[in-house]
N, C-alpha and C positions, 0 to 999 in steps of 0.2 A: 441479433442474438446475444445475449450477455456472457461474458468472460466468466469461467468458473473461479472465482476467489473466495476463500473462505477465512474464517477467524483462525488466526496464528499464522497464516501464510505471511511470505516476505516478498515484497514486490519491489522490482528495480525500477525506478522512474527515468524517463529521458533526461529531464533536468536535474541537477544538483540542489539540494537544499544550501542554504547560506553557511551552514556549518561544514560542507564539503562532502557529505554522504548523499548518495542516491538510494539508499535502501530503506525500506519502510515495513515495519510490522502492522499487519491489520488486526484492529481491536475490536471493530464492529462492521457488521455488512447489512445492507438494506438499500433503500433508495439512495441514502447518504452512507459514506465509509468513515470510520474515524481510523486514522492511521499515526503510528508514532515513528519518528525519526530514529534510526538504529545508530546514530551519531551522537545526537545531543537530548534524544528522548522527549523533544517538543511533539505535542500532539495536534492535529487539525482535523477538522470534519470536510470530506470534499464529497461532492456529488458524484453519482455512478457514471454519468456519462462523461465526466473530466477524467475519472480514474481509467475508463476504457480507453481514453483517447492518449494518455500518457504513460500507460503501462508498457515497459519494454521487456521485461521478463519476469515471470512467476516462480518461486521457490516454494513448494509446497510443504507443509508442516508434516512432521513424521507424527503419526498417530501411535501412540504406545499403549 
């Protein structure tokens, strides 16, 4: 069953990015995810199954 991750959510991954941050903002959801590092703003595309294995915590976006 897929994890419920939406655009605007912040996810904490198990491994750190080389900049030292392990928090990422979700920009696109689908078969692939586009995520942006909250430390250095680097963007990457990662497949869904890889994200589901690497995610440690999900911080849901506050809808206003």
